[in-house]
N, C-alpha and C positions, 0 to 999 in steps of 0.2 A: 597250518597257520591261518587264523581268521580274526576278524573284528567283530566284536558286539558293541553296537550303539546302544548306550543305555538310556540318557536323557539329554534332550535339548532344552535349553532356556527358552522360557515363554516370550522374553523380551528382546533376546539378541540371539546370534547365531551359535553361542557357545554350547559345547556338548562335553558329556562324559562317555567314556566307553572302556573297553578292556580288549587289547591286543593280546591273543593267545599265541605264545610260541612254545616250541619243545624245550626251551630253556627258561620258561616261566611266563607268567602272566603280566601284563604292563598296562596299568590303570592309565587312562588319559583324562585330562591333559597330563603330559609327562615333560620332564626337561632331562636330556641325556648329557650326562659329562663327556667331555672330549678327552678320549685316550690315544692320541694320534699314532704313536709308535709302541702300542701296547701297554701304555701306562698313563694314567691320569697324573699329570705333573705334581709332585709333592705330596701326593695322596697315595697310602697303602690301600691294597685291595681290601684289607680287613677294615678300614674305615670307610671305605665305598659301601660294604656291606651293612656295618653295624652302626656307624654314626650318622652316614649320609642317606643310607638305605637307597642306593641307586638301583633302579629297576632295570636298566639298560644302560650301556655305555658305547662310545664310538670308538673305531679304529679307522686309519686313513690308508687307503689301497696304495697311494703313491709312496708314501713313507715305508710302509711296511714291505712293498715290493723291493725297494731298494735296500732296505736293512731292517730285520735281518735276512730277508728274501723268502721267497716262497717255498723254496726247497727245504729251510729249515722249519717253517711253519708246518709243512705238510709232514715232514719227519716226526715233528712232535704231536701230530694228531689235530692240528688246527689251532687257531689263536686262543680259543677258550683253554685249551690244555696248556699251550705255551706260557700263559701268563697267569694261570690258576684263578680263572674267573668262570664260574658257572652258570651266570645270569646271561641275559641276551646281549649281543653285539650287533650294531649296525656299522657297515663301512661306506664311507663316501667313495665314489668312484676314482678320484684322484683328478678329475677333471679341472677342479677349482685350482688345485695346486699346479698341475701342468701349464695351465694357461696364465697363471700368474708370473710364470718364468720369462714371458714377453720376449726377451732377447735371445732365449735359448731353446726356442721350440719352433715348428713349423707344423701348420694344420693343412692337411689335405683331406679329400674325400675318405682316403683309407683310415686314417687316423690322425695322430698328432705325435711327431717325432720330438724328442727333447734330449737335453743334456742334464745329468744328474747333478743336483747342487752339491752333492758329496764329493765326487771325483771327476767330473766332467765327462763321464761314459755316456755314449748314446743309446737311447732306448726308444721304442715305440709303443704307444698305447692305441689298440683298436677296440671298437666295441666288442669284438669276439675275444680278444686276449684279456680284457678287462673282466669280462664275466668269468673267464677260466681262472684268473688271478683271484677273484673274489670267491670262487668255488673253493681254491685251495686254502685260502685264509680261514674259510668256514664260518663266516658271519651269518647270523640268522636273517638279517635284512641287508641286501646288496643294493647299491644304487646304479642306475644306468649311466653310461658314459655320455657326457654332453659337454658343449662349449658354454662356458660361463663369460659373457661379454661384459664389458663396464656398464655401470648404471646409466651413464650418460652417453651411451653410443648413439650414433646417428640412427634413424629409422631404417635406412637401406642395409646398414650393416647388421642391425638387430634382426631384421627379417631374413636375411641370408643366413645368419648364425643360427636362428631358431629352426629354419629348414634343414640345416644340416644336423643340429640335434635331433630332429624327428627321424632322419634317415638312420641316424646312429641309435636312436631308440629301437627303431624296427629291428635292427640288426642284434642289438643286445637281447631284445625278447626273444628272436628267433634262436639265438645261441643258448640262451637260458633254457628254453624248452627242448633242446636237442641234447643237453647234458644233465647229469644227476649229481646231487649232493655227495660228497666224499666221506663223511663222517657219521651218517645214520642218523641224521636229524634234518628236519625240512628247512630249506631256505626260500626266502620271497625276494623279488625283484621289484623295486620301486621305479617307474619312469619319472623324469624330471621335467616339470614345466618351466620353460623359459620365455622370453620375450620382452626382456627389459621393462621400460616404463610405459609401454604402448599397449593401451587396453585391447585393440584388435589383435595384436599378436599374442597377447596373453589368453584371450578367449580361443584363438586358433591353436594354440599349445596345449591348452588344457583339454580342449576337444580331442586333440591327437593323442594325448595321453590317456584319456578316458577310454578310447577305442581298444585300448589293451585292457583285457580283464585281469588287473593287476591286484594284489592284496592290498597295496596302499599306493600312495602318491605323494612325491615331494615336489615343493615350490622352491626353485633355484633362482639364483640372479636377483636377489632383493638384499637391501642393506649393503650395497656395493657402490654406493656414491650418490643414489637418488635421494631426494627430500623424504623425510619420515612419512609424510602424509600420501605421497605417491605410492610408497611401499603399502600402507594400509588399503589404498584404492585399489592396487593390483591384487591383494589377497582377496578382496571382495569379489573382483571380477572373477578370478579363478576358481573360488570356491562355490560360486554360483552354478559352476559347470562340473566341477569333480563330483564323482558319486558320493552321495551323502552317508551311505553305510560302509565307506572305507576310510582308514585314517589319512590324516593330511599332515605332512612333514614339512615345516618351515625350516630351510636350511640356513645355519649360521646366524640366528637371531636370538637373542639380542640382549637389551637392558630388561630389568624387571618390568618397566612401564610397557616395552615392546611386545613382552610376552602376554601381558593382560589384554592388550589391544588386540592383538592376534588371537587370543582366545575368544575373545568377544566376536571376532569374524569367522569363527569355526575352525581354526587350527588345533591340531592335537598333540603335535610332537615338535620339539625344539631341541637345538643344540646350539653351543657358543663357547669359544674360548675365554670369554669375558670373565666368569668367575674366578676362574684360577690365574689368568693372566693378569687381571687388574688387581686380584689378591695379592699375587707375588710383587706387585708394585705398590702395595699399601693402600689399595682402594677396598673397602668394606661396603657391602650392601646390606642395608638394614630396613626395618619395616618404618623408620623415620626417614629415611633417605641415605645418600651415600656419604661415607666418611673417608677422608684423607688422613690415614692414621699417622703419616709423618708430620703433620701439623704439630706445632708446640702446644696447642691446647689441650692435646691428649696426654701431655706428658705426665700430669698429675690427676689424670680422671681414673678413680678406682672403681667405676661402675663396670659391670660385666659388658661384654661387647654388644650383646643384644639380647635383653632380657626375654624378650618373646619367641625367640627361636633357637636358643641354646639350652641343652640339657643341664638339668641340676648340678651334676657332677661337674660340668665344664665352666661353671661360672667363677671359677678362680682366674680365668682368662680375662683379664681386665683391659680397657682401653691403653691404660699406662704400661702395662706389660707388653703388650704386643706393640706399642710405640717403641718401647725400649728395644725388643727384638728386631723389629724391622729396621730401625736406625743404626743398630749394632751389625746389620746384615747377618743375623742368625738364621741358620736353615729352619730351626723350629718356628720361626716367624712366619715363613713363606708356607709352611705345613698348616698352622693355625688359621692363617688368613684364607688359604685355600678350602679348607674344610668348611669353615665358617660360611664362606660364599656358597659352596656348593649345597650345603644344608639349607641355606637361605632359600636359594632357588628351588629346590625340592619342596620345601615348606610353602612356597608361594603358589607352586601349581597343584599341591594338595589342597591349600585353602581354597583355591579357584574352583576345584573338583567339589569340595563341600558346599560352596555356595551355589554352585549350579543346581546341585542335587537339593538343595534347600530352597531354591527359587528366588533368591535375593541377591544373584551374582551382580546384576547391572548396577545397583546402588552401592553394593560393596566395592566393586571394582571402581566406580567413578571416585569414592573417597580415598582409596588406596592409590591410585595412580598420581593424586596431586602430591601426596607425601613421598611416594617412591622417586618422583624426579627432582626432590630437593637436595641440596648439598649442605651437610651440617658440620 
């Protein structure tokens, strides 16, 4: 697995590249649909391939570990075979989910003990067993186990948490190099940069992560409560240190405008539940701004959902029809909205890539961000 950096924009830090994996090449910038438990909610794998053209999707270690369990996944030959998906998969370490349990977990130097949200059973995640779990899941890209503190954490706590993440990172990397893939294809482990909203901590964390000669690096702990401008500042701090010839993955971000701002600052990979979650609740992302399809104004609008991003064959799906489906709580409405939003996100990063290569990304992005932030 390796990354080819292709072009860097003359006026910004935006770049294009290709991440080569044994399950296929991933052009960057890229958005990765979230398939937490081995499925992207309301979207069939056929649609992921042929309508959305997702190059890579996510699974979540915490959820997959609890259900169906790694014994089942290993017996199936890994998550790819279990879910019938032949393209790349990235797995989060489960750190964010474990630490979000708050009242049902305890953090120690060894790792994190927690209660299952399903049945209350007790478990422990350590840097070593998380690597083992991700090996058994069989993701192409694995995340190191980290602590993800709240965005507004006090400096002292953020520093203590970051230092613990660094010690866990070292243990993860050691375990990764001591073990081998189980299913005949290469896996990579990305360290995760933490440090909350504090520039000096972010620098220290980026330097520690960069000291590991990894295939790529992740930026965690952003979009978790801090102001948007602070998030952009921390991205700039981190990307000034992370190796330029490796992909940079901004975890859990974000809105269409967030993606373009982060691409401008040198981020290559994104994931977020927003396209599917918001879609299931009636929010559509379009080139003209966001739409609340539940509003009565769409009841008799027979225009296609988004003329610039939908295929010709799908233009039968009008605002009025989707308004009707969502208001009627029809499952098809959830499906159409989710597919639309994911296709829009993939179209957005593909357009960004085209404009970086054309050399006019900065002017294109400035015009698009203004529209994307509107509610219509």
